[in-house]
N, CA, C and O atoms as a GROMACS GRO file, in nm:
protein
  520
    1MET      N    1  -1.459  -1.557  -3.089
    1MET     CA    2  -1.341  -1.535  -3.078
    1MET      C    3  -1.239  -1.665  -3.063
    1MET      O    4  -1.281  -1.768  -3.009
    2ASP      N    5  -1.145  -1.658  -3.098
    2ASP     CA    6  -1.043  -1.800  -3.089
    2ASP      C    7  -1.009  -1.832  -2.935
    2ASP      O    8  -1.012  -1.755  -2.839
    3ASP      N    9  -0.977  -1.961  -2.939
    3ASP     CA   10  -0.928  -2.033  -2.831
    3ASP      C   11  -0.818  -1.945  -2.760
    3ASP      O   12  -0.832  -1.889  -2.652
    4GLN      N   13  -0.702  -1.944  -2.842
    4GLN     CA   14  -0.599  -1.861  -2.782
    4GLN      C   15  -0.631  -1.745  -2.714
    4GLN      O   16  -0.594  -1.739  -2.596
    5ILE      N   17  -0.690  -1.653  -2.762
    5ILE     CA   18  -0.709  -1.505  -2.712
    5ILE      C   19  -0.813  -1.542  -2.608
    5ILE      O   20  -0.771  -1.486  -2.506
    6GLN      N   21  -0.928  -1.607  -2.576
    6GLN     CA   22  -1.012  -1.641  -2.472
    6GLN      C   23  -0.928  -1.734  -2.381
    6GLN      O   24  -0.990  -1.746  -2.275
    7ASN      N   25  -0.828  -1.794  -2.377
    7ASN     CA   26  -0.740  -1.864  -2.272
    7ASN      C   27  -0.623  -1.735  -2.203
    7ASN      O   28  -0.577  -1.730  -2.089
    8SER      N   29  -0.603  -1.655  -2.301
    8SER     CA   30  -0.528  -1.535  -2.244
    8SER      C   31  -0.616  -1.447  -2.189
    8SER      O   32  -0.553  -1.368  -2.119
    9ILE      N   33  -0.734  -1.424  -2.189
    9ILE     CA   34  -0.807  -1.330  -2.100
    9ILE      C   35  -0.845  -1.418  -1.979
    9ILE      O   36  -0.843  -1.356  -1.872
   10TYR      N   37  -0.872  -1.523  -1.973
   10TYR     CA   38  -0.896  -1.603  -1.854
   10TYR      C   39  -0.725  -1.600  -1.775
   10TYR      O   40  -0.712  -1.563  -1.658
   11GLN      N   41  -0.641  -1.632  -1.835
   11GLN     CA   42  -0.508  -1.582  -1.761
   11GLN      C   43  -0.509  -1.496  -1.673
   11GLN      O   44  -0.514  -1.506  -1.550
   12ILE      N   45  -0.502  -1.377  -1.766
   12ILE     CA   46  -0.488  -1.244  -1.711
   12ILE      C   47  -0.616  -1.200  -1.599
   12ILE      O   48  -0.591  -1.118  -1.510
   13GLN      N   49  -0.771  -1.269  -1.614
   13GLN     CA   50  -0.847  -1.229  -1.521
   13GLN      C   51  -0.798  -1.343  -1.384
   13GLN      O   52  -0.773  -1.273  -1.286
   14THR      N   53  -0.780  -1.465  -1.358
   14THR     CA   54  -0.712  -1.494  -1.314
   14THR      C   55  -0.619  -1.464  -1.240
   14THR      O   56  -0.634  -1.486  -1.119
   15MET      N   57  -0.449  -1.385  -1.308
   15MET     CA   58  -0.364  -1.320  -1.275
   15MET      C   59  -0.442  -1.174  -1.168
   15MET      O   60  -0.410  -1.137  -1.055
   16ALA      N   61  -0.509  -1.142  -1.226
   16ALA     CA   62  -0.558  -0.988  -1.159
   16ALA      C   63  -0.653  -1.059  -1.027
   16ALA      O   64  -0.651  -0.969  -0.943
   17ILE      N   65  -0.699  -1.125  -0.994
   17ILE     CA   66  -0.752  -1.191  -0.930
   17ILE      C   67  -0.693  -1.230  -0.795
   17ILE      O   68  -0.749  -1.229  -0.686
   18ALA      N   69  -0.552  -1.270  -0.829
   18ALA     CA   70  -0.437  -1.317  -0.764
   18ALA      C   71  -0.393  -1.192  -0.665
   18ALA      O   72  -0.374  -1.181  -0.544
   19MET      N   73  -0.384  -1.084  -0.802
   19MET     CA   74  -0.313  -0.969  -0.738
   19MET      C   75  -0.398  -0.890  -0.657
   19MET      O   76  -0.351  -0.806  -0.581
   20GLY      N   77  -0.520  -0.912  -0.667
   20GLY     CA   78  -0.615  -0.825  -0.602
   20GLY      C   79  -0.612  -0.915  -0.460
   20GLY      O   80  -0.658  -0.838  -0.376
   21ASP      N   81  -0.592  -0.995  -0.418
   21ASP     CA   82  -0.590  -1.107  -0.265
   21ASP      C   83  -0.440  -1.021  -0.208
   21ASP      O   84  -0.429  -0.963  -0.100
   22GLY      N   85  -0.320  -1.035  -0.331
   22GLY     CA   86  -0.196  -1.043  -0.259
   22GLY      C   87  -0.192  -0.870  -0.197
   22GLY      O   88  -0.101  -0.827  -0.126
   23LEU      N   89  -0.310  -0.791  -0.241
   23LEU     CA   90  -0.312  -0.663  -0.249
   23LEU      C   91  -0.367  -0.655  -0.102
   23LEU      O   92  -0.320  -0.577  -0.019
   24GLY      N   93  -0.451  -0.725  -0.080
   24GLY     CA   94  -0.584  -0.716   0.054
   24GLY      C   95  -0.459  -0.748   0.156
   24GLY      O   96  -0.437  -0.673   0.250
   25ILE      N   97  -0.375  -0.870   0.131
   25ILE     CA   98  -0.290  -0.895   0.226
   25ILE      C   99  -0.187  -0.779   0.259
   25ILE      O  100  -0.167  -0.741   0.374
   26HIS      N  101  -0.126  -0.727   0.152
   26HIS     CA  102  -0.049  -0.652   0.177
   26HIS      C  103  -0.093  -0.475   0.238
   26HIS      O  104  -0.017  -0.405   0.304
   27ILE      N  105  -0.179  -0.450   0.210
   27ILE     CA  106  -0.278  -0.347   0.274
   27ILE      C  107  -0.294  -0.364   0.423
   27ILE      O  108  -0.293  -0.273   0.505
   28SER      N  109  -0.308  -0.482   0.446
   28SER     CA  110  -0.335  -0.484   0.593
   28SER      C  111  -0.176  -0.520   0.669
   28SER      O  112  -0.155  -0.491   0.787
   29ILE      N  113  -0.110  -0.562   0.614
   29ILE     CA  114   0.049  -0.551   0.641
   29ILE      C  115   0.076  -0.392   0.682
   29ILE      O  116   0.098  -0.351   0.796
   30TYR      N  117   0.072  -0.325   0.579
   30TYR     CA  118   0.058  -0.163   0.558
   30TYR      C  119   0.013  -0.118   0.698
   30TYR      O  120   0.082  -0.065   0.785
   31LEU      N  121  -0.130  -0.153   0.701
   31LEU     CA  122  -0.224  -0.095   0.804
   31LEU      C  123  -0.153  -0.147   0.951
   31LEU      O  124  -0.160  -0.069   1.046
   32THR      N  125  -0.091  -0.266   0.969
   32THR     CA  126  -0.056  -0.320   1.088
   32THR      C  127   0.089  -0.275   1.108
   32THR      O  128   0.133  -0.294   1.221
   33ILE      N  129   0.155  -0.229   1.035
   33ILE     CA  130   0.277  -0.120   1.066
   33ILE      C  131   0.285  -0.008   1.111
   33ILE      O  132   0.382   0.029   1.176
   34ILE      N  133   0.161   0.086   1.079
   34ILE     CA  134   0.142   0.200   1.105
   34ILE      C  135   0.055   0.158   1.239
   34ILE      O  136   0.108   0.215   1.334
   35SER      N  137  -0.021   0.107   1.269
   35SER     CA  138  -0.080   0.080   1.414
   35SER      C  139   0.005   0.012   1.503
   35SER      O  140  -0.054  -0.011   1.608
   36ALA      N  141   0.125  -0.030   1.500
   36ALA     CA  142   0.201  -0.084   1.565
   36ALA      C  143   0.311   0.025   1.648
   36ALA      O  144   0.346   0.030   1.766
   37TYR      N  145   0.352   0.122   1.510
   37TYR     CA  146   0.404   0.240   1.575
   37TYR      C  147   0.349   0.323   1.631
   37TYR      O  148   0.394   0.389   1.725
   38LEU      N  149   0.218   0.334   1.570
   38LEU     CA  150   0.133   0.444   1.682
   38LEU      C  151   0.139   0.402   1.817
   38LEU      O  152   0.196   0.466   1.905
   39VAL      N  153   0.058   0.252   1.839
   39VAL     CA  154   0.056   0.188   1.986
   39VAL      C  155   0.228   0.238   2.048
   39VAL      O  156   0.241   0.315   2.143
   40VAL      N  157   0.320   0.191   1.991
   40VAL     CA  158   0.432   0.214   2.056
   40VAL      C  159   0.479   0.366   2.094
   40VAL      O  160   0.567   0.400   2.173
   41SER      N  161   0.405   0.437   2.024
   41SER     CA  162   0.402   0.567   2.035
   41SER      C  163   0.362   0.615   2.153
   41SER      O  164   0.428   0.666   2.243
   42TYR      N  165   0.217   0.587   2.140
   42TYR     CA  166   0.140   0.608   2.275
   42TYR      C  167   0.180   0.544   2.413
   42TYR      O  168   0.196   0.614   2.513
   43LEU      N  169   0.195   0.401   2.415
   43LEU     CA  170   0.232   0.369   2.535
   43LEU      C  171   0.379   0.384   2.594
   43LEU      O  172   0.375   0.388   2.718
   44VAL      N  173   0.457   0.389   2.562
   44VAL     CA  174   0.600   0.403   2.565
   44VAL      C  175   0.666   0.472   2.510
   44VAL      O  176   0.779   0.456   2.557
   45ALA      N  177   0.666   0.561   2.417
   45ALA     CA  178   0.770   0.652   2.388
   45ALA      C  179   0.841   0.760   2.484
   45ALA      O  180   0.956   0.799   2.465
   46ASP      N  181   0.758   0.802   2.587
   46ASP     CA  182   0.807   0.857   2.682
   46ASP      C  183   0.912   0.833   2.778
   46ASP      O  184   0.976   0.914   2.845
   47LYS      N  185   0.921   0.686   2.774
   47LYS     CA  186   1.037   0.593   2.853
   47LYS      C  187   1.132   0.568   2.778
   47LYS      O  188   1.232   0.535   2.842
   48LEU      N  189   1.143   0.570   2.687
   48LEU     CA  190   1.243   0.516   2.561
   48LEU      C  191   1.374   0.598   2.563
   48LEU      O  192   1.354   0.700   2.630
   49THR      N  193   1.456   0.595   2.532
   49THR     CA  194   1.589   0.644   2.506
   49THR      C  195   1.556   0.646   2.393
   49THR      O  196   1.469   0.583   2.332
   50THR      N  197   1.646   0.740   2.354
   50THR     CA  198   1.688   0.802   2.200
   50THR      C  199   1.696   0.737   2.102
   50THR      O  200   1.644   0.750   1.991
   51LEU      N  201   1.800   0.629   2.163
   51LEU     CA  202   1.865   0.527   2.105
   51LEU      C  203   1.752   0.421   2.062
   51LEU      O  204   1.759   0.377   1.947
   52GLN      N  205   1.662   0.383   2.133
   52GLN     CA  206   1.548   0.295   2.118
   52GLN      C  207   1.459   0.368   2.020
   52GLN      O  208   1.426   0.319   1.912
   53ILE      N  209   1.424   0.478   2.060
   53ILE     CA  210   1.354   0.560   1.927
   53ILE      C  211   1.386   0.548   1.842
   53ILE      O  212   1.315   0.490   1.760
   54SER      N  213   1.506   0.592   1.811
   54SER     CA  214   1.564   0.565   1.680
   54SER      C  215   1.572   0.455   1.606
   54SER      O  216   1.578   0.463   1.484
   55ILE      N  217   1.573   0.349   1.663
   55ILE     CA  218   1.586   0.213   1.609
   55ILE      C  219   1.462   0.193   1.594
   55ILE      O  220   1.445   0.122   1.496
   56ALA      N  221   1.381   0.217   1.636
   56ALA     CA  222   1.211   0.164   1.642
   56ALA      C  223   1.153   0.237   1.518
   56ALA      O  224   1.071   0.201   1.434
   57THR      N  225   1.237   0.374   1.541
   57THR     CA  226   1.159   0.461   1.418
   57THR      C  227   1.229   0.417   1.295
   57THR      O  228   1.146   0.378   1.214
   58GLY      N  229   1.368   0.408   1.244
   58GLY     CA  230   1.436   0.361   1.183
   58GLY      C  231   1.400   0.223   1.094
   58GLY      O  232   1.428   0.203   0.976
   59ILE      N  233   1.327   0.128   1.190
   59ILE     CA  234   1.237   0.008   1.138
   59ILE      C  235   1.126   0.035   1.081
   59ILE      O  236   1.096  -0.010   0.970
   60TYR      N  237   1.041   0.125   1.163
   60TYR     CA  238   0.922   0.158   1.104
   60TYR      C  239   0.935   0.235   0.939
   60TYR      O  240   0.864   0.229   0.839
   61ILE      N  241   1.033   0.289   0.966
   61ILE     CA  242   1.009   0.383   0.802
   61ILE      C  243   1.090   0.272   0.685
   61ILE      O  244   1.089   0.296   0.564
   62VAL      N  245   1.150   0.166   0.736
   62VAL     CA  246   1.199   0.103   0.652
   62VAL      C  247   1.098  -0.025   0.599
   62VAL      O  248   1.123  -0.080   0.492
   63ALA      N  249   1.010  -0.057   0.665
   63ALA     CA  250   0.888  -0.150   0.670
   63ALA      C  251   0.834  -0.096   0.608
   63ALA      O  252   0.808  -0.159   0.505
   64TYR      N  253   0.776   0.046   0.614
   64TYR     CA  254   0.655   0.139   0.578
   64TYR      C  255   0.714   0.150   0.422
   64TYR      O  256   0.622   0.128   0.343
   65THR      N  257   0.817   0.173   0.368
   65THR     CA  258   0.907   0.202   0.259
   65THR      C  259   0.887   0.072   0.189
   65THR      O  260   0.845   0.079   0.073
   66PHE      N  261   0.909  -0.049   0.240
   66PHE     CA  262   0.878  -0.178   0.138
   66PHE      C  263   0.781  -0.184   0.132
   66PHE      O  264   0.751  -0.193   0.013
   67GLN      N  265   0.658  -0.184   0.224
   67GLN     CA  266   0.507  -0.198   0.182
   67GLN      C  267   0.436  -0.107   0.080
   67GLN      O  268   0.344  -0.138   0.004
   68CYS      N  269   0.508   0.035   0.095
   68CYS     CA  270   0.455   0.129   0.008
   68CYS      C  271   0.504   0.073  -0.150
   68CYS      O  272   0.424   0.061  -0.243
   69ILE      N  273   0.652   0.041  -0.159
   69ILE     CA  274   0.702  -0.042  -0.262
   69ILE      C  275   0.614  -0.153  -0.373
   69ILE      O  276   0.598  -0.163  -0.495
   70ILE      N  277   0.570  -0.225  -0.251
   70ILE     CA  278   0.486  -0.349  -0.283
   70ILE      C  279   0.373  -0.327  -0.351
   70ILE      O  280   0.345  -0.364  -0.465
   71LEU      N  281   0.279  -0.238  -0.241
   71LEU     CA  282   0.136  -0.179  -0.265
   71LEU      C  283   0.146  -0.113  -0.416
   71LEU      O  284   0.061  -0.149  -0.497
   72ILE      N  285   0.269   0.005  -0.467
   72ILE     CA  286   0.273   0.058  -0.582
   72ILE      C  287   0.260  -0.040  -0.676
   72ILE      O  288   0.160  -0.041  -0.749
   73SER      N  289   0.362  -0.137  -0.685
   73SER     CA  290   0.379  -0.263  -0.771
   73SER      C  291   0.235  -0.359  -0.787
   73SER      O  292   0.205  -0.420  -0.889
   74TYR      N  293   0.172  -0.356  -0.688
   74TYR     CA  294   0.056  -0.429  -0.723
   74TYR      C  295  -0.079  -0.364  -0.782
   74TYR      O  296  -0.174  -0.426  -0.830
   75PHE      N  297  -0.064  -0.208  -0.765
   75PHE     CA  298  -0.181  -0.115  -0.833
   75PHE      C  299  -0.116  -0.110  -0.972
   75PHE      O  300  -0.189  -0.129  -1.070
   76ARG      N  301   0.005  -0.087  -0.988
   76ARG     CA  302   0.045  -0.102  -1.129
   76ARG      C  303   0.030  -0.215  -1.196
   76ARG      O  304  -0.019  -0.201  -1.308
   77ALA      N  305   0.062  -0.347  -1.156
   77ALA     CA  306  -0.012  -0.478  -1.217
   77ALA      C  307  -0.144  -0.486  -1.232
   77ALA      O  308  -0.171  -0.556  -1.331
   78ILE      N  309  -0.263  -0.436  -1.163
   78ILE     CA  310  -0.392  -0.466  -1.180
   78ILE      C  311  -0.428  -0.377  -1.282
   78ILE      O  312  -0.510  -0.406  -1.369
   79SER      N  313  -0.365  -0.262  -1.275
   79SER     CA  314  -0.347  -0.126  -1.411
   79SER      C  315  -0.354  -0.175  -1.524
   79SER      O  316  -0.447  -0.144  -1.600
   80MET      N  317  -0.265  -0.253  -1.556
   80MET     CA  318  -0.200  -0.316  -1.674
   80MET      C  319  -0.266  -0.426  -1.709
   80MET      O  320  -0.280  -0.452  -1.829
   81ALA      N  321  -0.314  -0.503  -1.615
   81ALA     CA  322  -0.425  -0.610  -1.649
   81ALA      C  323  -0.576  -0.579  -1.696
   81ALA      O  324  -0.660  -0.642  -1.760
   82ALA      N  325  -0.572  -0.466  -1.642
   82ALA     CA  326  -0.718  -0.414  -1.686
   82ALA      C  327  -0.693  -0.351  -1.816
   82ALA      O  328  -0.795  -0.342  -1.884
   83VAL      N  329  -0.573  -0.298  -1.877
   83VAL     CA  330  -0.530  -0.246  -1.989
   83VAL      C  331  -0.547  -0.344  -2.093
   83VAL      O  332  -0.608  -0.327  -2.198
   84ALA      N  333  -0.478  -0.461  -2.048
   84ALA     CA  334  -0.462  -0.568  -2.134
   84ALA      C  335  -0.609  -0.653  -2.164
   84ALA      O  336  -0.654  -0.719  -2.258
   85LEU      N  337  -0.641  -0.626  -2.073
   85LEU     CA  338  -0.810  -0.698  -2.117
   85LEU      C  339  -0.903  -0.608  -2.213
   85LEU      O  340  -0.981  -0.647  -2.300
   86ASN      N  341  -0.870  -0.457  -2.166
   86ASN     CA  342  -0.968  -0.401  -2.246
   86ASN      C  343  -0.898  -0.398  -2.402
   86ASN      O  344  -0.976  -0.382  -2.496
   87GLU      N  345  -0.767  -0.411  -2.430
   87GLU     CA  346  -0.743  -0.414  -2.552
   87GLU      C  347  -0.774  -0.574  -2.595
   87GLU      O  348  -0.804  -0.577  -2.714
   88MET      N  349  -0.776  -0.691  -2.541
   88MET     CA  350  -0.790  -0.798  -2.589
   88MET      C  351  -0.933  -0.829  -2.631
   88MET      O  352  -0.958  -0.892  -2.734
   89ASN      N  353  -1.045  -0.773  -2.530
   89ASN     CA  354  -1.156  -0.796  -2.545
   89ASN      C  355  -1.246  -0.623  -2.499
   89ASN      O  356  -1.271  -0.598  -2.381
   90PRO      N  357  -1.281  -0.531  -2.605
   90PRO     CA  358  -1.316  -0.426  -2.553
   90PRO      C  359  -1.452  -0.445  -2.448
   90PRO      O  360  -1.456  -0.422  -2.327
   91GLU      N  361  -1.574  -0.500  -2.545
   91GLU     CA  362  -1.691  -0.528  -2.449
   91GLU      C  363  -1.641  -0.570  -2.298
   91GLU      O  364  -1.702  -0.516  -2.206
   92LEU      N  365  -1.523  -0.672  -2.259
   92LEU     CA  366  -1.531  -0.701  -2.132
   92LEU      C  367  -1.491  -0.628  -2.048
   92LEU      O  368  -1.528  -0.631  -1.930
   93GLY      N  369  -1.373  -0.517  -2.116
   93GLY     CA  370  -1.276  -0.432  -2.038
   93GLY      C  371  -1.350  -0.331  -2.032
   93GLY      O  372  -1.304  -0.239  -1.964
   94ALA      N  373  -1.492  -0.306  -2.098
   94ALA     CA  374  -1.516  -0.141  -2.106
   94ALA      C  375  -1.613  -0.082  -1.947
   94ALA      O  376  -1.646   0.034  -1.920
   95GLY      N  377  -1.634  -0.195  -1.875
   95GLY     CA  378  -1.647  -0.146  -1.721
   95GLY      C  379  -1.537  -0.129  -1.631
   95GLY      O  380  -1.559  -0.076  -1.522
   96LEU      N  381  -1.397  -0.174  -1.669
   96LEU     CA  382  -1.248  -0.159  -1.610
   96LEU      C  383  -1.223  -0.037  -1.593
   96LEU      O  384  -1.240   0.031  -1.694
   97PRO      N  385  -1.177   0.035  -1.471
   97PRO     CA  386  -1.111   0.158  -1.505
   97PRO      C  387  -0.959   0.131  -1.523
   97PRO      O  388  -0.895   0.045  -1.461
   98GLN      N  389  -0.914   0.207  -1.608
   98GLN     CA  390  -0.794   0.214  -1.701
   98GLN      C  391  -0.688   0.270  -1.622
   98GLN      O  392  -0.574   0.248  -1.664
   99ARG      N  393  -0.702   0.350  -1.498
   99ARG     CA  394  -0.626   0.379  -1.415
   99ARG      C  395  -0.727   0.361  -1.267
   99ARG      O  396  -0.846   0.332  -1.259
  100PHE      N  397  -0.609   0.396  -1.138
  100PHE     CA  398  -0.669   0.366  -1.059
  100PHE      C  399  -0.617   0.518  -0.954
  100PHE      O  400  -0.531   0.528  -0.868
  101GLY      N  401  -0.720   0.628  -1.014
  101GLY     CA  402  -0.720   0.711  -0.946
  101GLY      C  403  -0.562   0.791  -1.000
  101GLY      O  404  -0.485   0.736  -1.079
  102SER      N  405  -0.541   0.905  -0.948
  102SER     CA  406  -0.444   1.014  -0.980
  102SER      C  407  -0.352   0.948  -0.859
  102SER      O  408  -0.378   0.891  -0.753
  103GLY      N  409  -0.208   0.993  -0.943
  103GLY     CA  410  -0.087   0.938  -0.889
  103GLY      C  411  -0.016   0.985  -0.783
  103GLY      O  412   0.058   0.933  -0.699
  104TYR      N  413  -0.075   1.156  -0.820
  104TYR     CA  414  -0.068   1.271  -0.685
  104TYR      C  415  -0.152   1.217  -0.533
  104TYR      O  416  -0.099   1.208  -0.422
  105ILE      N  417  -0.260   1.195  -0.559
  105ILE     CA  418  -0.362   1.152  -0.470
  105ILE      C  419  -0.260   1.031  -0.396
  105ILE      O  420  -0.199   1.051  -0.291
  106GLY      N  421  -0.256   0.924  -0.462
  106GLY     CA  422  -0.198   0.787  -0.389
  106GLY      C  423  -0.067   0.836  -0.318
  106GLY      O  424  -0.034   0.790  -0.208
  107LEU      N  425   0.004   0.924  -0.380
  107LEU     CA  426   0.151   0.955  -0.316
  107LEU      C  427   0.100   1.066  -0.219
  107LEU      O  428   0.194   1.047  -0.142
  108ILE      N  429   0.043   1.149  -0.170
  108ILE     CA  430   0.000   1.232  -0.085
  108ILE      C  431  -0.056   1.151   0.021
  108ILE      O  432  -0.034   1.177   0.140
  109ILE      N  433  -0.131   1.049  -0.020
  109ILE     CA  434  -0.172   0.924   0.079
  109ILE      C  435  -0.087   0.890   0.185
  109ILE      O  436  -0.092   0.912   0.306
  110LEU      N  437  -0.003   0.824   0.105
  110LEU     CA  438   0.143   0.706   0.149
  110LEU      C  439   0.246   0.830   0.243
  110LEU      O  440   0.307   0.802   0.346
  111MET      N  441   0.243   0.969   0.174
  111MET     CA  442   0.324   1.056   0.258
  111MET      C  443   0.256   1.096   0.386
  111MET      O  444   0.329   1.147   0.471
  112ALA      N  445   0.135   1.082   0.410
  112ALA     CA  446   0.044   1.108   0.492
  112ALA      C  447   0.072   0.982   0.578
  112ALA      O  448   0.141   1.004   0.678
  113GLY      N  449   0.038   0.869   0.559
  113GLY     CA  450   0.063   0.746   0.602
  113GLY      C  451   0.243   0.724   0.698
  113GLY      O  452   0.268   0.646   0.790
  114LEU      N  453   0.317   0.803   0.647
  114LEU     CA  454   0.476   0.831   0.683
  114LEU      C  455   0.463   0.924   0.797
  114LEU      O  456   0.488   0.902   0.916
  115VAL      N  457   0.420   1.034   0.739
  115VAL     CA  458   0.493   1.157   0.812
  115VAL      C  459   0.333   1.165   0.935
  115VAL      O  460   0.356   1.251   1.020
  116ALA      N  461   0.212   1.107   0.954
  116ALA     CA  462   0.130   1.125   1.051
  116ALA      C  463   0.189   1.056   1.209
  116ALA      O  464   0.202   1.109   1.319
  117PRO      N  465   0.217   0.909   1.157
  117PRO     CA  466   0.305   0.853   1.288
  117PRO      C  467   0.444   0.905   1.346
  117PRO      O  468   0.488   0.887   1.460
  118LEU      N  469   0.484   0.954   1.272
  118LEU     CA  470   0.621   1.023   1.282
  118LEU      C  471   0.600   1.158   1.358
  118LEU      O  472   0.691   1.202   1.429
  119TRP      N  473   0.496   1.216   1.346
  119TRP     CA  474   0.473   1.341   1.420
  119TRP      C  475   0.441   1.316   1.559
  119TRP      O  476   0.491   1.369   1.658
  120PHE      N  477   0.326   1.206   1.549
  120PHE     CA  478   0.253   1.162   1.672
  120PHE      C  479   0.367   1.086   1.774
  120PHE      O  480   0.352   1.096   1.896
  121MET      N  481   0.458   1.024   1.730
  121MET     CA  482   0.582   1.004   1.791
  121MET      C  483   0.673   1.121   1.872
  121MET      O  484   0.716   1.109   1.987
  122TRP      N  485   0.688   1.219   1.797
  122TRP     CA  486   0.744   1.346   1.823
  122TRP      C  487   0.689   1.438   1.910
  122TRP      O  488   0.756   1.509   1.985
  123SER      N  489   0.508   1.440   1.896
  123SER     CA  490   0.444   1.522   1.972
  123SER      C  491   0.398   1.424   2.145
  123SER      O  492   0.333   1.472   2.237
  124VAL      N  493   0.442   1.322   2.141
  124VAL     CA  494   0.465   1.232   2.232
  124VAL      C  495   0.572   1.260   2.331
  124VAL      O  496   0.576   1.294   2.449
  125ARG      N  497   0.651   1.235   2.245
  125ARG     CA  498   0.807   1.260   2.320
  125ARG      C  499   0.809   1.398   2.406
  125ARG      O  500   0.866   1.410   2.515
  126ARG      N  501   0.725   1.517   2.326
  126ARG     CA  502   0.736   1.636   2.358
  126ARG      C  503   0.654   1.640   2.497
  126ARG      O  504   0.686   1.724   2.581
  127GLY      N  505   0.556   1.553   2.520
  127GLY     CA  506   0.446   1.550   2.596
  127GLY      C  507   0.344   1.632   2.568
  127GLY      O  508   0.276   1.688   2.654
  128ASP      N  509   0.326   1.645   2.428
  128ASP     CA  510   0.157   1.750   2.405
  128ASP      C  511   0.027   1.616   2.366
  128ASP      O  512  -0.096   1.619   2.378
  129ALA      N  513   0.101   1.532   2.328
  129ALA     CA  514  -0.029   1.440   2.253
  129ALA      C  515  -0.077   1.356   2.376
  129ALA      O  516  -0.120   1.244   2.346
  130ARG      N  517  -0.078   1.389   2.506
  130ARG     CA  518  -0.144   1.320   2.648
  130ARG      C  519  -0.226   1.429   2.732
  130ARG      O  520  -0.281   1.397   2.838
   0.00000   0.00000   0.00000
């Protein structure tokens, strides 16, 4: 294998490792956003006004959506890196998954992560959750 291909493989591997690190960070942020909204829902939702709940929910939805876009971008980039490695060196890329699960499963998980905390907030406001 010539040096240019070897250098490209090294660069893609380094980029994929960095993307994996970034993905881990953004999964932590994603879980923090959900946890913060659930804690607010449980502790103070019944004491807040409708305007305060609306503001908190709006901030939650915007932050959640932003993190989902970032996570999807990371997953797609890592998937493309795996495909590129497989094309450059099929022997090296043989063990790499070419797709990280079905897009529908990921979409269902993301939608559940959005809807479940909203439902919990609604049930606390109604008095069902305690």
